[in-house]
N, CA, C and O atoms as a GROMACS GRO file, in nm:
protein
  408
    1MET      N    1   0.084  -0.118   0.000
    1MET     CA    2   0.000   0.000   0.000
    1MET      C    3   0.088   0.124   0.000
    1MET      O    4   0.184   0.134   0.077
    2LYS      N    5   0.056   0.218  -0.086
    2LYS     CA    6   0.134   0.340  -0.100
    2LYS      C    7   0.103   0.435   0.016
    2LYS      O    8  -0.014   0.451   0.052
    3PRO      N    9   0.207   0.498   0.075
    3PRO     CA   10   0.182   0.591   0.187
    3PRO      C   11   0.112   0.718   0.139
    3PRO      O   12   0.125   0.757   0.023
    4TRP      N   13   0.039   0.782   0.228
    4TRP     CA   14  -0.031   0.907   0.198
    4TRP      C   15   0.066   1.024   0.194
    4TRP      O   16   0.045   1.121   0.122
    5PHE      N   17   0.174   1.014   0.275
    5PHE     CA   18   0.270   1.123   0.281
    5PHE      C   19   0.409   1.069   0.313
    5PHE      O   20   0.425   0.959   0.366
    6VAL      N   21   0.508   1.152   0.279
    6VAL     CA   22   0.647   1.122   0.312
    6VAL      C   23   0.712   1.249   0.366
    6VAL      O   24   0.668   1.360   0.338
    7PHE      N   25   0.816   1.230   0.445
    7PHE     CA   26   0.893   1.342   0.498
    7PHE      C   27   1.026   1.348   0.425
    7PHE      O   28   1.092   1.246   0.405
    8SER      N   29   1.066   1.470   0.385
    8SER     CA   30   1.203   1.486   0.336
    8SER      C   31   1.295   1.458   0.454
    8SER      O   32   1.251   1.456   0.569
    9ALA      N   33   1.423   1.436   0.426
    9ALA     CA   34   1.519   1.413   0.534
    9ALA      C   35   1.520   1.530   0.630
    9ALA      O   36   1.528   1.511   0.752
   10GLU      N   37   1.511   1.652   0.576
   10GLU     CA   38   1.512   1.773   0.661
   10GLU      C   39   1.387   1.780   0.749
   10GLU      O   40   1.396   1.815   0.866
   11ALA      N   41   1.272   1.746   0.692
   11ALA     CA   42   1.148   1.751   0.770
   11ALA      C   43   1.148   1.646   0.881
   11ALA      O   44   1.102   1.673   0.992
   12ALA      N   45   1.201   1.528   0.852
   12ALA     CA   46   1.211   1.424   0.955
   12ALA      C   47   1.303   1.471   1.067
   12ALA      O   48   1.275   1.450   1.185
   13ARG      N   49   1.412   1.536   1.029
   13ARG     CA   50   1.505   1.591   1.129
   13ARG      C   51   1.437   1.703   1.208
   13ARG      O   52   1.455   1.713   1.330
   14ASP      N   53   1.359   1.787   1.140
   14ASP     CA   54   1.286   1.894   1.209
   14ASP      C   55   1.195   1.836   1.316
   14ASP      O   56   1.195   1.883   1.430
   15LEU      N   57   1.119   1.734   1.279
   15LEU     CA   58   1.024   1.673   1.374
   15LEU      C   59   1.097   1.616   1.495
   15LEU      O   60   1.053   1.632   1.608
   16ALA      N   61   1.208   1.549   1.471
   16ALA     CA   62   1.286   1.493   1.582
   16ALA      C   63   1.342   1.602   1.670
   16ALA      O   64   1.340   1.590   1.793
   17GLN      N   65   1.392   1.710   1.611
   17GLN     CA   66   1.448   1.820   1.689
   17GLN      C   67   1.340   1.893   1.769
   17GLN      O   68   1.364   1.935   1.882
   18ILE      N   69   1.222   1.907   1.711
   18ILE     CA   70   1.110   1.968   1.784
   18ILE      C   71   1.078   1.884   1.906
   18ILE      O   72   1.062   1.936   2.016
   19TRP      N   73   1.068   1.752   1.887
   19TRP     CA   74   1.034   1.664   1.998
   19TRP      C   75   1.141   1.672   2.108
   19TRP      O   76   1.108   1.683   2.226
   20LEU      N   77   1.268   1.668   2.068
   20LEU     CA   78   1.376   1.675   2.168
   20LEU      C   79   1.374   1.808   2.244
   20LEU      O   80   1.389   1.810   2.366
   21TYR      N   81   1.354   1.917   2.173
   21TYR     CA   82   1.349   2.049   2.237
   21TYR      C   83   1.232   2.055   2.336
   21TYR      O   84   1.249   2.101   2.449
   22LEU      N   85   1.115   2.009   2.293
   22LEU     CA   86   0.999   2.015   2.382
   22LEU      C   87   1.014   1.923   2.502
   22LEU      O   88   0.975   1.959   2.613
   23ARG      N   89   1.071   1.805   2.480
   23ARG     CA   90   1.093   1.715   2.594
   23ARG      C   91   1.182   1.779   2.698
   23ARG      O   92   1.156   1.770   2.818
   24GLU      N   93   1.286   1.844   2.651
   24GLU     CA   94   1.381   1.907   2.743
   24GLU      C   95   1.321   2.028   2.814
   24GLU      O   96   1.350   2.052   2.931
   25ASN      N   97   1.238   2.105   2.744
   25ASN     CA   98   1.189   2.231   2.798
   25ASN      C   99   1.047   2.228   2.852
   25ASN      O  100   1.008   2.315   2.931
   26ALA      N  101   0.967   2.128   2.810
   26ALA     CA  102   0.829   2.124   2.856
   26ALA      C  103   0.786   1.987   2.906
   26ALA      O  104   0.679   1.974   2.966
   27GLY      N  105   0.869   1.886   2.884
   27GLY     CA  106   0.837   1.752   2.931
   27GLY      C  107   0.794   1.659   2.819
   27GLY      O  108   0.753   1.702   2.712
   28GLU      N  109   0.806   1.530   2.848
   28GLU     CA  110   0.777   1.429   2.746
   28GLU      C  111   0.630   1.425   2.706
   28GLU      O  112   0.600   1.398   2.590
   29VAL      N  113   0.540   1.451   2.798
   29VAL     CA  114   0.397   1.450   2.765
   29VAL      C  115   0.366   1.557   2.661
   29VAL      O  116   0.295   1.530   2.564
   30VAL      N  117   0.419   1.677   2.681
   30VAL     CA  118   0.396   1.786   2.585
   30VAL      C  119   0.462   1.752   2.452
   30VAL      O  120   0.401   1.773   2.347
   31ALA      N  121   0.584   1.702   2.455
   31ALA     CA  122   0.654   1.666   2.331
   31ALA      C  123   0.575   1.562   2.252
   31ALA      O  124   0.561   1.574   2.130
   32ASP      N  125   0.523   1.461   2.320
   32ASP     CA  126   0.444   1.357   2.254
   32ASP      C  127   0.315   1.415   2.196
   32ASP      O  128   0.276   1.380   2.085
   33ARG      N  129   0.249   1.503   2.271
   33ARG     CA  130   0.124   1.562   2.225
   33ARG      C  131   0.145   1.647   2.101
   33ARG      O  132   0.069   1.636   2.004
   34VAL      N  133   0.246   1.732   2.103
   34VAL     CA  134   0.273   1.819   1.988
   34VAL      C  135   0.310   1.734   1.866
   34VAL      O  136   0.262   1.761   1.756
   35GLU      N  137   0.394   1.634   1.886
   35GLU     CA  138   0.430   1.546   1.775
   35GLU      C  139   0.306   1.477   1.717
   35GLU      O  140   0.292   1.468   1.595
   36ALA      N  141   0.218   1.429   1.803
   36ALA     CA  142   0.096   1.361   1.757
   36ALA      C  143   0.007   1.456   1.676
   36ALA      O  144  -0.048   1.416   1.573
   37VAL      N  145  -0.007   1.579   1.721
   37VAL     CA  146  -0.089   1.676   1.648
   37VAL      C  147  -0.025   1.710   1.514
   37VAL      O  148  -0.095   1.719   1.413
   38LEU      N  149   0.106   1.729   1.512
   38LEU     CA  150   0.174   1.756   1.384
   38LEU      C  151   0.152   1.642   1.286
   38LEU      O  152   0.123   1.666   1.169
   39LEU      N  153   0.167   1.518   1.331
   39LEU     CA  154   0.146   1.403   1.243
   39LEU      C  155   0.000   1.393   1.198
   39LEU      O  156  -0.027   1.358   1.084
   40GLU      N  157  -0.092   1.423   1.288
   40GLU     CA  158  -0.234   1.422   1.253
   40GLU      C  159  -0.262   1.524   1.143
   40GLU      O  160  -0.336   1.496   1.049
   41LYS      N  161  -0.204   1.642   1.156
   41LYS     CA  162  -0.226   1.748   1.056
   41LYS      C  163  -0.161   1.713   0.923
   41LYS      O  164  -0.215   1.748   0.818
   42VAL      N  165  -0.047   1.646   0.925
   42VAL     CA  166   0.014   1.602   0.800
   42VAL      C  167  -0.080   1.502   0.731
   42VAL      O  168  -0.096   1.507   0.609
   43GLY      N  169  -0.141   1.413   0.806
   43GLY     CA  170  -0.240   1.321   0.751
   43GLY      C  171  -0.358   1.396   0.690
   43GLY      O  172  -0.408   1.359   0.584
   44TYR      N  173  -0.403   1.500   0.759
   44TYR     CA  174  -0.511   1.585   0.708
   44TYR      C  175  -0.470   1.648   0.575
   44TYR      O  176  -0.548   1.651   0.480
   45LEU      N  177  -0.346   1.701   0.569
   45LEU     CA  178  -0.298   1.766   0.448
   45LEU      C  179  -0.289   1.668   0.332
   45LEU      O  180  -0.316   1.704   0.218
   46ALA      N  181  -0.251   1.544   0.360
   46ALA     CA  182  -0.243   1.442   0.256
   46ALA      C  183  -0.380   1.419   0.192
   46ALA      O  184  -0.389   1.391   0.072
   47LYS      N  185  -0.485   1.431   0.271
   47LYS     CA  186  -0.621   1.412   0.221
   47LYS      C  187  -0.682   1.541   0.167
   47LYS      O  188  -0.779   1.538   0.092
   48ASN      N  189  -0.624   1.655   0.206
   48ASN     CA  190  -0.674   1.787   0.166
   48ASN      C  191  -0.556   1.874   0.121
   48ASN      O  192  -0.524   1.972   0.188
   49PRO      N  193  -0.492   1.839   0.009
   49PRO     CA  194  -0.368   1.906  -0.029
   49PRO      C  195  -0.382   2.054  -0.065
   49PRO      O  196  -0.282   2.121  -0.086
   50GLY      N  197  -0.503   2.104  -0.073
   50GLY     CA  198  -0.521   2.247  -0.100
   50GLY      C  199  -0.524   2.331   0.026
   50GLY      O  200  -0.534   2.454   0.019
   51ALA      N  201  -0.517   2.267   0.141
   51ALA     CA  202  -0.523   2.342   0.268
   51ALA      C  203  -0.394   2.420   0.287
   51ALA      O  204  -0.290   2.384   0.233
   52GLY      N  205  -0.404   2.526   0.362
   52GLY     CA  206  -0.286   2.608   0.386
   52GLY      C  207  -0.278   2.724   0.289
   52GLY      O  208  -0.374   2.755   0.219
   53HIS      N  209  -0.162   2.786   0.286
   53HIS     CA  210  -0.145   2.908   0.208
   53HIS      C  211  -0.017   2.903   0.126
   53HIS      O  212   0.082   2.843   0.168
   54TRP      N  213  -0.022   2.967   0.010
   54TRP     CA  214   0.100   2.994  -0.065
   54TRP      C  215   0.167   3.112   0.004
   54TRP      O  216   0.096   3.201   0.051
   55ARG      N  217   0.297   3.115   0.011
   55ARG     CA  218   0.370   3.228   0.070
   55ARG      C  219   0.481   3.270  -0.025
   55ARG      O  220   0.598   3.242  -0.002
   56MET      N  221   0.441   3.336  -0.132
   56MET     CA  222   0.538   3.380  -0.232
   56MET      C  223   0.635   3.483  -0.176
   56MET      O  224   0.741   3.508  -0.235
   57ASP      N  225   0.600   3.545  -0.062
   57ASP     CA  226   0.692   3.637   0.002
   57ASP      C  227   0.808   3.564   0.070
   57ASP      O  228   0.910   3.625   0.101
   58LEU      N  229   0.792   3.434   0.092
   58LEU     CA  230   0.896   3.355   0.158
   58LEU      C  231   0.974   3.267   0.062
   58LEU      O  232   1.093   3.241   0.082
   59THR      N  233   0.908   3.220  -0.044
   59THR     CA  234   0.974   3.131  -0.138
   59THR      C  235   0.897   3.126  -0.269
   59THR      O  236   0.775   3.141  -0.272
   60ALA      N  237   0.970   3.105  -0.377
   60ALA     CA  238   0.907   3.087  -0.508
   60ALA      C  239   0.875   2.940  -0.533
   60ALA      O  240   0.811   2.906  -0.632
   61ALA      N  241   0.919   2.853  -0.444
   61ALA     CA  242   0.893   2.710  -0.457
   61ALA      C  243   0.743   2.684  -0.449
   61ALA      O  244   0.669   2.757  -0.382
   62GLN      N  245   0.700   2.580  -0.517
   62GLN     CA  246   0.559   2.543  -0.516
   62GLN      C  247   0.526   2.463  -0.390
   62GLN      O  248   0.502   2.343  -0.394
   63VAL      N  249   0.526   2.534  -0.278
   63VAL     CA  250   0.495   2.473  -0.149
   63VAL      C  251   0.386   2.554  -0.080
   63VAL      O  252   0.371   2.674  -0.103
   64ARG      N  253   0.312   2.487   0.003
   64ARG     CA  254   0.210   2.551   0.085
   64ARG      C  255   0.255   2.546   0.230
   64ARG      O  256   0.338   2.464   0.269
   65PHE      N  257   0.197   2.636   0.309
   65PHE     CA  258   0.229   2.648   0.451
   65PHE      C  259   0.101   2.625   0.531
   65PHE      O  260  -0.004   2.681   0.500
   66PHE      N  261   0.111   2.542   0.634
   66PHE     CA  262  -0.004   2.512   0.718
   66PHE      C  263   0.039   2.529   0.864
   66PHE      O  264   0.129   2.458   0.910
   67PRO      N  265  -0.024   2.622   0.937
   67PRO     CA  266   0.017   2.646   1.076
   67PRO      C  267  -0.040   2.542   1.173
   67PRO      O  268  -0.155   2.502   1.164
   68VAL      N  269   0.046   2.501   1.266
   68VAL     CA  270   0.005   2.412   1.376
   68VAL      C  271   0.081   2.460   1.499
   68VAL      O  272   0.204   2.455   1.503
   69TYR      N  273   0.006   2.506   1.599
   69TYR     CA  274   0.067   2.569   1.715
   69TYR      C  275   0.159   2.681   1.665
   69TYR      O  276   0.114   2.767   1.590
   70SER      N  277   0.284   2.682   1.705
   70SER     CA  278   0.379   2.785   1.663
   70SER      C  279   0.462   2.742   1.543
   70SER      O  280   0.559   2.808   1.507
   71TYR      N  281   0.425   2.632   1.482
   71TYR     CA  282   0.503   2.574   1.373
   71TYR      C  283   0.433   2.592   1.239
   71TYR      O  284   0.312   2.610   1.232
   72LEU      N  285   0.511   2.586   1.133
   72LEU     CA  286   0.459   2.586   0.997
   72LEU      C  287   0.499   2.455   0.931
   72LEU      O  288   0.618   2.423   0.922
   73ILE      N  289   0.400   2.381   0.886
   73ILE     CA  290   0.427   2.263   0.806
   73ILE      C  291   0.437   2.312   0.662
   73ILE      O  292   0.343   2.372   0.610
   74VAL      N  293   0.550   2.286   0.599
   74VAL     CA  294   0.574   2.328   0.461
   74VAL      C  295   0.568   2.201   0.376
   74VAL      O  296   0.640   2.105   0.402
   75TYR      N  297   0.480   2.202   0.274
   75TYR     CA  298   0.461   2.079   0.197
   75TYR      C  299   0.435   2.108   0.049
   75TYR      O  300   0.394   2.217   0.012
   76ARG      N  301   0.461   2.006  -0.033
   76ARG     CA  302   0.436   2.014  -0.177
   76ARG      C  303   0.299   1.951  -0.203
   76ARG      O  304   0.284   1.829  -0.193
   77PRO      N  305   0.199   2.033  -0.237
   77PRO     CA  306   0.064   1.981  -0.252
   77PRO      C  307   0.040   1.898  -0.377
   77PRO      O  308  -0.054   1.819  -0.380
   78GLY      N  309   0.123   1.914  -0.480
   78GLY     CA  310   0.098   1.846  -0.607
   78GLY      C  311   0.158   1.707  -0.617
   78GLY      O  312   0.143   1.642  -0.721
   79GLN      N  313   0.224   1.661  -0.515
   79GLN     CA  314   0.289   1.530  -0.522
   79GLN      C  315   0.208   1.423  -0.451
   79GLN      O  316   0.141   1.450  -0.352
   80ARG      N  317   0.215   1.303  -0.504
   80ARG     CA  318   0.155   1.187  -0.441
   80ARG      C  319   0.262   1.082  -0.424
   80ARG      O  320   0.317   1.038  -0.525
   81PRO      N  321   0.297   1.040  -0.306
   81PRO     CA  322   0.240   1.089  -0.181
   81PRO      C  323   0.283   1.234  -0.154
   81PRO      O  324   0.384   1.281  -0.206
   82LEU      N  325   0.205   1.300  -0.073
   82LEU     CA  326   0.235   1.437  -0.034
   82LEU      C  327   0.372   1.442   0.034
   82LEU      O  328   0.403   1.358   0.119
   83GLU      N  329   0.454   1.539  -0.004
   83GLU     CA  330   0.587   1.550   0.055
   83GLU      C  331   0.593   1.666   0.154
   83GLU      O  332   0.567   1.780   0.117
   84VAL      N  333   0.627   1.636   0.279
   84VAL     CA  334   0.650   1.740   0.379
   84VAL      C  335   0.795   1.782   0.362
   84VAL      O  336   0.887   1.701   0.377
   85VAL      N  337   0.815   1.910   0.332
   85VAL     CA  338   0.948   1.963   0.305
   85VAL      C  339   1.017   2.006   0.433
   85VAL      O  340   1.137   1.988   0.449
   86SER      N  341   0.939   2.065   0.525
   86SER     CA  342   0.997   2.123   0.645
   86SER      C  343   0.889   2.145   0.749
   86SER      O  344   0.771   2.160   0.717
   87ILE      N  345   0.931   2.146   0.874
   87ILE     CA  346   0.844   2.189   0.984
   87ILE      C  347   0.927   2.290   1.062
   87ILE      O  348   1.026   2.255   1.127
   88VAL      N  349   0.886   2.415   1.056
   88VAL     CA  350   0.967   2.525   1.106
   88VAL      C  351   0.888   2.606   1.209
   88VAL      O  352   0.770   2.633   1.190
   89HIS      N  353   0.954   2.644   1.317
   89HIS     CA  354   0.893   2.733   1.414
   89HIS      C  355   0.873   2.868   1.348
   89HIS      O  356   0.962   2.917   1.278
   90GLY      N  357   0.758   2.929   1.369
   90GLY     CA  358   0.724   3.055   1.305
   90GLY      C  359   0.813   3.172   1.340
   90GLY      O  360   0.818   3.271   1.267
   91ARG      N  361   0.885   3.163   1.450
   91ARG     CA  362   0.976   3.272   1.489
   91ARG      C  363   1.113   3.262   1.421
   91ARG      O  364   1.193   3.356   1.428
   92ARG      N  365   1.138   3.151   1.356
   92ARG     CA  366   1.266   3.138   1.284
   92ARG      C  367   1.257   3.219   1.155
   92ARG      O  368   1.149   3.260   1.114
   93ASP      N  369   1.368   3.240   1.092
   93ASP     CA  370   1.372   3.306   0.963
   93ASP      C  371   1.335   3.201   0.858
   93ASP      O  372   1.422   3.136   0.800
   94VAL      N  373   1.206   3.185   0.837
   94VAL     CA  374   1.154   3.078   0.752
   94VAL      C  375   1.211   3.090   0.610
   94VAL      O  376   1.248   2.990   0.549
   95GLU      N  377   1.217   3.211   0.559
   95GLU     CA  378   1.270   3.232   0.425
   95GLU      C  379   1.413   3.180   0.415
   95GLU      O  380   1.447   3.112   0.318
   96MET      N  381   1.496   3.210   0.512
   96MET     CA  382   1.636   3.165   0.511
   96MET      C  383   1.645   3.012   0.526
   96MET      O  384   1.724   2.947   0.458
   97VAL      N  385   1.564   2.956   0.613
   97VAL     CA  386   1.566   2.809   0.630
   97VAL      C  387   1.535   2.742   0.497
   97VAL      O  388   1.603   2.647   0.458
   98LEU      N  389   1.433   2.790   0.428
   98LEU     CA  390   1.394   2.727   0.301
   98LEU      C  391   1.500   2.749   0.194
   98LEU      O  392   1.524   2.660   0.112
   99LYS      N  393   1.563   2.866   0.192
   99LYS     CA  394   1.669   2.890   0.094
   99LYS      C  395   1.786   2.795   0.116
   99LYS      O  396   1.845   2.745   0.020
  100GLU      N  397   1.820   2.770   0.240
  100GLU     CA  398   1.930   2.680   0.272
  100GLU      C  399   1.901   2.536   0.230
  100GLU      O  400   1.994   2.458   0.209
  101ARG      N  401   1.775   2.502   0.217
  101ARG     CA  402   1.736   2.366   0.184
  101ARG      C  403   1.710   2.344   0.036
  101ARG      O  404   1.683   2.231  -0.005
  102ASP      N  405   1.718   2.447  -0.044
  102ASP     CA  406   1.695   2.430  -0.189
  102ASP      C  407   1.807   2.356  -0.254
  102ASP      O  408   1.804   2.334  -0.375
   0.00000   0.00000   0.00000
């Protein structure tokens, strides 16, 4: 069976780093909850690839942005399975993070 979504190597690393940061600063229960919600929303995006927003002010790449808590899930809506490119905290320089990953 083909998966509904995949994570780029960077997005998988983002998710792991988010979990580690939250575990250290807010506890394992919070880290697990945030991770579960992020994964749930990625599943939602796989079924609803038009959700979210284009952000041409941040990147010319054909990616959409979907907010979850303080994070932005960045994904390619036209691919099957849906590809999660990045999961970035909204306070980071999102434009620079995405440029570094091109």
